[in-house]
C-alpha positions in Angstrom: 6.4 -21.2 16.1 7.2 -19.3 19.2 4.7 -19.6 22.1 4.5 -15.8 22.5 3.6 -15.5 18.8 0.7 -17.9 19.1 -0.5 -16.1 22.2 -0.3 -12.8 20.4 -2.3 -14.0 17.5 -5.0 -15.5 19.8 -5.2 -12.2 21.7 -5.5 -10.1 18.5 -8.0 -12.4 16.9 -10.1 -12.5 20.1 -10.6 -8.8 19.8 -11.8 -9.1 16.2 -14.3 -11.0 14.1 -13.8 -14.7 13.6 -11.8 -16.1 10.7 -14.0 -16.6 7.7 -14.1 -19.6 5.3 -11.5 -21.9 3.9 -8.5 -21.1 1.7 -5.5 -22.2 -0.2 -2.3 -23.8 0.9 1.0 -21.9 1.1 3.9 -24.4 0.8 7.5 -23.8 1.5 8.1 -22.1 -1.9 4.8 -21.4 -3.6 1.5 -19.8 -2.7 -1.7 -21.3 -3.8 -5.4 -20.7 -3.6 -8.1 -23.1 -2.6 -11.5 -24.0 -4.0 -13.8 -22.8 -1.3 -15.7 -19.5 -1.6 -15.7 -17.0 1.2 -18.7 -14.7 1.1 -19.7 -12.3 -1.6 -18.0 -9.1 -0.5 -14.5 -9.5 -2.0 -13.2 -12.9 -1.2 -13.7 -16.3 -2.9 -11.9 -19.3 -4.2 -9.3 -19.2 -7.0 -7.4 -21.5 -9.2 -4.0 -22.5 -8.0 -0.9 -22.9 -10.1 2.0 -25.3 -10.1 5.6 -24.4 -9.4 6.7 -24.9 -13.0 4.4 -22.1 -14.2 1.5 -24.1 -15.4 -2.0 -23.4 -14.0 -4.8 -25.6 -13.0 -8.5 -24.8 -13.5 -9.7 -22.1 -15.7 -9.0 -18.4 -16.0 -11.2 -15.6 -17.1 -8.4 -14.4 -19.4 -8.1 -15.2 -23.0 -6.9 -13.9 -26.3 -8.1 -10.4 -26.4 -9.1 -8.0 -29.1 -6.6 -5.7 -30.8 -5.8 -2.5 -29.1 -8.3 0.3 -29.5 -7.6 4.0 -30.0 -7.3 4.6 -26.3 -4.7 1.9 -25.9 -6.9 -0.6 -24.1 -7.5 -4.3 -24.8 -9.5 -7.0 -23.1 -8.2 -10.0 -21.2 -11.5 -11.8 -22.2 -12.5 -11.8 -25.9 -16.1 -11.8 -25.0 -15.8 -8.5 -23.1 -14.5 -6.6 -26.2 -17.7 -6.9 -28.2 -19.6 -4.1 -26.6 -21.6 -6.5 -24.5 -21.4 -4.3 -21.4 -24.2 -1.8 -22.1 -25.3 -1.0 -18.6 -25.6 2.8 -18.8 -24.6 5.0 -15.9 -26.6 8.1 -15.1 -24.0 10.4 -16.7 -23.3 8.3 -19.8 -24.4 9.2 -23.4 -26.6 6.1 -23.6 -24.5 4.7 -26.5 -23.2 1.1 -26.3 -19.7 1.3 -24.7 -17.0 -1.3 -25.2 -15.9 -2.6 -21.8 -12.3 -1.8 -22.4 -12.3 1.0 -24.9 -13.8 4.5 -25.4 -14.9 7.2 -23.1 -18.6 7.2 -23.9 -18.4 10.9 -24.8 -17.4 11.8 -21.2 -14.6 14.1 -20.3 -11.9 13.0 -17.8 -13.5 15.1 -15.2 -16.9 13.4 -15.8 -15.3 9.9 -15.8 -13.7 10.6 -12.4 -16.6 12.5 -10.9 -17.9 9.5 -8.8 -14.5 9.0 -7.2 -14.3 10.6 -3.7 -11.5 8.6 -2.2 -8.2 7.8 -3.9 -6.1 5.2 -2.2 -2.5 4.7 -3.4 -0.4 1.6 -2.3 3.3 1.9 -3.2 5.1 -1.4 -3.2 8.9 -1.9 -3.8 11.3 -2.9 -6.6 9.7 -5.3 -9.1 9.4 -5.0 -12.9 6.4 -5.7 -15.0 8.0 -8.7 -16.9 9.2 -10.1 -13.5 5.6 -10.2 -12.2 3.3 -10.3 -15.3 5.5 -11.0 -18.3 4.7 -14.7 -18.4 0.9 -14.1 -18.7 1.3 -13.9 -22.5 2.2 -17.5 -22.9 0.9 -19.1 -19.6 -2.4 -17.2 -19.2 -2.9 -16.1 -22.9 -3.4 -12.5 -21.7 -3.2 -9.7 -24.3 -0.4 -7.8 -22.6 3.0 -6.5 -23.7 4.7 -9.4 -22.0 7.4 -12.0 -22.7 7.7 -14.5 -25.5 9.7 -16.8 -23.2 12.9 -16.6 -25.2 14.3 -13.2 -24.2 17.8 -13.2 -22.8 20.7 -11.1 -21.6 24.4 -12.0 -21.8 26.4 -12.5 -18.6 30.0 -11.5 -18.2 31.2 -14.6 -19.9 29.0 -14.0 -22.9 26.5 -16.8 -22.0 22.9 -16.0 -22.8 20.7 -16.1 -19.7 17.1 -16.6 -20.8 13.9 -15.7 -18.9 12.8 -18.5 -16.7 10.1 -19.5 -14.1 11.6 -18.8 -10.7 10.9 -20.7 -7.5 12.8 -18.6 -5.1 10.5 -16.2 -3.3 13.3 -14.4 -1.4 15.7 -13.3 -4.2 18.8 -11.3 -3.7 18.5 -7.5 -4.2 19.8 -6.5 -7.7 21.6 -3.2 -8.1 19.2 -0.4 -9.0 21.0 2.9 -8.4 21.3 5.5 -11.1 24.4 4.2 -12.8 23.6 0.4 -13.0 20.0 1.2 -14.1 21.3 3.3 -17.0 23.8 0.5 -17.8 20.9 -2.0 -17.8 18.9 0.3 -20.2 21.9 0.8 -22.5 20.3 3.4 -24.7 17.2 1.2 -25.1 18.8 -2.1 -25.8 17.8 -3.3 -22.3 20.6 -5.8 -22.3 22.6 -5.0 -19.2 20.5 -6.5 -16.4 22.4 -9.7 -15.9 25.9 -8.1 -16.0 24.9 -5.5 -13.5 23.6 -8.0 -11.1 26.5 -10.3 -11.7 28.9 -7.6 -10.6 27.2 -7.5 -7.2 25.9 -11.1 -6.9 28.1 -13.5 -9.0 26.3 -16.6 -7.7 22.7 -15.4 -8.1 22.9 -13.1 -11.1 20.5 -15.1 -13.2 17.6 -14.2 -10.9 17.1 -10.9 -12.6 15.7 -12.8 -15.6 13.3 -14.8 -13.5 9.5 -14.4 -13.6 6.8 -15.3 -11.2 3.4 -16.9 -12.0 -0.1 -16.9 -10.7 0.5 -19.5 -8.0 3.0 -17.3 -6.4 1.1 -14.0 -6.8 -2.5 -15.1 -6.6 -3.9 -11.8 -5.3 -2.2 -9.5 -7.8 -3.2 -11.8 -10.6 -6.8 -11.9 -9.4 -6.9 -8.1 -9.2 -5.3 -7.7 -12.6 -7.7 -10.0 -14.4 -10.8 -8.6 -12.7 -10.0 -4.9 -12.9 -7.5 -2.9 -15.1 -3.9 -4.0 -15.5 -1.7 -1.2 -16.9 1.0 -2.8 -19.0 2.7 0.5 -20.0 3.0 2.1 -16.6 6.6 3.2 -16.2 8.3 4.3 -13.0 9.2 8.0 -13.3 13.0 7.7 -13.4 15.8 5.4 -14.5 17.0 5.3 -11.0 16.4 4.1 -7.4 13.6 4.3 -4.9 13.8 7.8 -3.5 13.7 9.8 -6.8 10.8 7.6 -8.0 8.9 8.1 -4.8 9.5 11.8 -5.0 7.8 11.8 -8.3 4.9 9.8 -6.8 4.6 12.2 -4.0 5.4 15.4 -5.8 5.9 15.1 -9.5 9.6 15.8 -9.3 12.7 14.8 -7.4 14.2 18.3 -7.7 17.1 16.8 -9.6 17.9 14.3 -6.9 19.3 11.0 -8.5 20.1 9.2 -5.2 18.4 8.2 -2.0 18.9 11.4 -0.1 16.3 13.7 1.6 14.9 16.7 -0.2 13.2 18.7 2.6 12.4 21.7 0.4 10.5 20.0 -2.3 6.9 21.0 -2.7 4.7 17.8 -2.7 1.2 16.6 -3.0 0.7 16.9 0.7 1.4 20.6 0.5 -0.9 21.0 -2.4 -3.8 19.1 -0.7 -3.3 21.0 2.5 -3.5 24.4 0.7 -6.7 23.3 -1.0 -8.3 22.0 2.2 -8.6 18.5 0.7 -8.4 15.7 3.4 -5.4 13.4 3.1 -3.3 10.9 5.1 -0.2 8.7 4.7 -0.9 5.5 6.6 2.3 3.5 7.5 3.2 0.1 8.8 6.5 0.5 10.5 8.0 3.9 9.5 6.6 6.2 6.8 8.9 7.0 4.0 8.1 10.7 4.1 9.7 11.1 7.5 13.0 10.4 6.0 12.5 11.7 2.5 11.4 15.2 3.6 13.5 15.1 6.8 10.5 15.9 8.9 9.0 13.3 11.2 6.6 15.8 12.6 4.2 16.1 9.6 0.6 16.0 10.6 -0.7 13.7 7.9 0.9 10.4 8.9 -1.1 7.7 10.8 -0.4 4.1 11.7 -2.0 1.5 9.4 -4.4 0.3 12.1 -6.1 3.7 11.5 -6.5 2.9 7.9 -8.4 -0.3 8.7 -10.5 1.6 11.2 -11.3 4.4 8.8 -12.2 2.0 6.0 -14.6 0.2 8.3 -16.1 3.4 9.6 -16.4 5.0 6.1 -14.2 7.9 7.1 -11.2 7.6 4.8 -9.8 11.0 3.5 -10.0 12.1 -0.1 -6.5 11.0 -0.8 -4.3 8.5 1.0 -1.0 6.7 0.6 -0.4 3.4 2.3 3.2 2.4 3.1 3.8 -1.4 3.6 6.1 -2.8 6.3 9.6 -1.9 5.1 11.2 -4.3 7.7 13.0 -1.4 9.3 12.4 -2.3 12.9 13.5 -5.2 15.1 14.5 -8.2 13.1 12.5 -7.3 10.0 10.1 -10.2 10.3 7.0 -10.0 8.2 8.4 -7.4 5.8 5.7 -7.0 3.2 6.8 -4.3 0.7 8.1 -6.9 -1.8 11.6 -5.4 -1.7 14.1 -8.1 -2.2 14.9 -10.2 -0.2 11.5 -10.0 1.4 9.2 -13.0 0.8 6.6 -12.0 -1.8 4.0 -14.1 0.1 3.6 -11.4 2.8 3.1 -8.9 0.1 0.1 -10.8 -1.1 -1.3 -10.9 2.4 -0.8 -7.1 2.6 -2.4 -6.3 -0.7 -5.4 -8.7 -0.1 -6.0 -7.0 3.3 -6.0 -3.5 1.8 -8.3 -4.5 -1.0 -10.7 -6.3 1.3 -10.9 -3.5 3.8 -12.0 -1.2 0.9 -14.3 -3.9 -0.5 -16.1 -4.1 2.9 -16.1 -0.4 3.4 -19.1 1.9 3.2 -16.9 4.0 0.9 -16.4 1.3 -1.7 -18.9 2.9 -4.2 -16.8 6.1 -4.3 -13.2 4.8 -4.1 -10.3 4.3 -6.5 -7.5 2.0 -5.4 -4.1 2.2 -7.2 -1.4 -0.4 -6.6 2.0 0.3 -8.1 5.7 -0.4 -7.5 8.1 2.5 -6.9 10.7 1.1 -9.4 11.8 -2.0 -11.2 14.4 -3.0 -8.6 16.9 -4.2 -11.2 14.8 -7.0 -12.6 14.6 -7.5 -16.4 11.9 -5.8 -18.5 12.0 -5.9 -22.3 10.3 -2.6 -23.0 12.6 0.4 -23.5 11.4 3.4 -21.4 10.0 6.3 -23.4 10.9 9.9 -23.3 9.4 12.2 -20.8 8.7 16.0 -20.6 10.6 17.3 -17.6 12.1 20.6 -16.6 15.2 18.7 -15.3 17.6 17.7 -18.1 18.6 14.3 -16.6 15.0 13.3 -16.1 13.6 13.5 -19.6 13.2 9.7 -19.8 10.8 7.5 -17.8 12.0 4.4 -16.0 11.3 0.8 -16.7 7.7 -0.7 -16.5 6.4 -1.6 -13.1 3.4 -3.8 -12.1 0.4 -1.5 -11.7 -3.3 -2.3 -11.2 -6.2 0.2 -11.0 -9.2 -1.0 -9.0 -12.6 0.2 -8.0 -16.4 0.1 -8.6 -16.1 2.3 -11.7 -12.9 0.7 -13.2 -13.0 -1.3 -16.4 -13.1 -5.1 -15.6 -10.8 -7.6 -17.2 -9.0 -5.0 -19.2 -5.5 -4.1 -20.1 -4.7 -0.4 -20.4 -1.8 0.1 -22.8 -1.7 3.9 -22.7 1.6 5.3 -21.5 1.2 6.0 -17.8 3.7 6.7 -15.1 4.0 7.7 -11.5 2.9 11.3 -12.2 -0.4 9.9 -13.5 -1.4 9.7 -9.8 -0.9 13.4 -9.2 -2.6 14.1 -12.6 -5.6 12.1 -11.5 -5.8 14.0 -8.2 -5.7 17.2 -10.2 -8.4 16.2 -12.6 -10.7 14.9 -9.9 -10.3 17.8 -7.5 -9.8 20.6 -9.9 -6.2 21.5 -9.0 -3.6 23.1 -11.1 -0.6 21.0 -12.1 2.4 21.4 -9.9 4.8 21.5 -12.8 5.1 20.8 -16.5 5.8 17.0 -16.0 2.5 16.5 -14.2 0.7 18.7 -16.7 1.9 16.6 -19.6 1.1 13.2 -18.0 -2.0 11.3 -18.7 -4.4 10.8 -15.7 -6.1 7.5 -15.0 -9.6 8.4 -16.4 -8.9 5.9 -19.2 -9.2 3.1 -16.7 -12.9 4.1 -16.0 -15.7 2.3 -17.7 -18.2 5.1 -18.7 -21.0 2.5 -18.2 -20.1 2.4 -14.5 -20.3 6.2 -14.0 -23.4 6.5 -11.8 -23.5 2.7 -11.7 -20.9 1.5 -9.3 -20.2 -2.3 -9.4 -19.8 -4.5 -6.3 -16.3 -5.7 -5.4 -14.9 -8.8 -7.2 -14.2 -11.8 -5.1 -10.6 -12.8 -4.5 -8.9 -16.0 -3.6 -8.4 -16.7 0.1 -4.9 -17.4 1.2 -3.8 -20.1 3.5 -0.4 -19.9 5.2 1.8 -21.1 7.9 2.8 -18.5 10.4 6.6 -19.4 10.5 6.8 -18.9 6.8 5.1 -15.5 6.9 7.5 -14.4 9.6 10.7 -16.0 8.3 13.8 -13.9 7.7 16.4 -15.1 5.3 19.2 -13.1 6.8 20.2 -9.6 8.1 18.0 -7.1 6.4 19.8 -5.0 3.8 17.0 -3.1 2.2 16.4 0.6 2.7 19.9 1.3 4.2 19.3 5.1 4.1 16.2 4.8 6.3 18.0 2.4 8.6 20.9 4.9 9.0 18.6 7.8 9.8 16.8 5.7 12.4 20.2 4.7 14.0 21.2 8.4 14.0 18.0 9.5 15.7 16.9 11.5 12.6 13.8 9.4 12.3 12.2 8.7 15.7 10.8 5.3 16.4 7.4 5.4 18.1 7.8 4.4 21.8 5.8 1.2 21.5 8.0 0.0 18.6 11.3 0.4 20.4 12.0 -3.3 21.1 13.5 -6.2 19.2 10.2 -7.8 18.2 8.7 -4.6 16.8 8.6 -5.8 13.2 7.1 -9.2 14.3 4.4 -7.4 16.2 3.5 -5.3 13.1 3.3 -8.5 11.0 1.1 -10.2 13.6 -1.2 -7.2 13.6 -1.5 -7.3 9.8 -2.1 -11.0 9.9 -4.9 -10.4 12.4 -6.5 -7.9 10.1 -6.2 -10.4 7.2 -7.9 -13.1 9.3 -10.7 -10.7 10.4 -11.3 -9.7 6.8 -11.4 -13.3 5.6 -8.4 -13.1 3.2 -6.1 -15.4 5.2 -6.3 -18.6 7.1 -3.4 -19.8 9.2 -2.7 -23.5 9.2 -0.4 -25.6 11.3 
């Protein structure tokens, strides 16, 4: 560890509240959670897992009930018996299953208590890659893996799904053509071959899956709130088209990572409706490049998110961009884009959740965590058709990890309704009474099915999460020269995206990482160890 890093951490921590509690140990290749509780406002102990995919301790998940009419199931069989009968002020008074039914409420009524929608967009992971193993390791009732799925490589050898130890995997191909080749008209059998064409020595990694011990925060959020196991990215293609759908319900026909400055987006709609909004960013906001306009008035640095959450002044709608690793040496990249270490992604997600859990606005918020696209990693579910004005976009993309969180959200449930990135825009429309921007958004389900009608008018306190324990050098480690987000890097190099003055130095990404680590310590979700 460099002396200046230690000093930077000391200075940052000295300006913030002291580190809370005890935590879990992060080893060289796995992330675990300890046994000591940390307060009652969103952090606690959690069970750790072993590197072979087995788990220790107990989990709240279990064999759930069969899917209900609304496509929901329970992770815990006890919660599917209608035991949750706490009636909210706006409910019908009838007993409501914890994971099924709307209690006679409309989508508008279900979302009426939500004043602040927060969307976190991570990068490039598939549902099976992150949560597929929960069917046979956690006994969750999800559309996951059996453990025997396989794809053939170029030699005709079957490569089966497997528990993966590598936390810094190579970046699989995920542009328009290789993604469609992986899909192969619904056979989903081209993942290995496409990766092998680019990475002949690491091509099996696309069939790998992670387990609880490596993703303890996501697993804790998934089993305590609502995991969406049929949330698809919008497009069988790369990052930018999918993010365009997240931000605006369309890519305007764009199939590649190129700017689309004339596209109408959610920011335009919210501005016209005088609804407060912000895009908080860690290093560089994606919208600066995507819409070729670094002078938009709705972007703010992520420190302002933490300050607004603490003060209770978050806007009605906000997007949070992780650290894409675009500046300096890329240390501390936390967007989960390969080859970033997924550990920093867990620190980032824990910090965002905990900031909301401790916020005065918790009782009125809805947190959505999703991934922009599958990143080339295997998923066994064939993407369904979509209603879209653009001919080439009439099919959704592969499933991505997505969790819906908040005081009114169903707890310990799996939502198996078909959802996709436009569901975010649809939710904003439903909650704030806005007209759909296009037919794709109009035909997409909103997230009101994730709300427990018993919690309407009856917000629940935040669920406690595992506390993480980590070594600073591992959090800041860089495997090699950063290759992710080449389009953004090129725009920065060409001066099309201006770098803020205080970030124009070789250690900029490291500084951003240290600032996040300081927030994580202050919030009690992370403890640094020697």
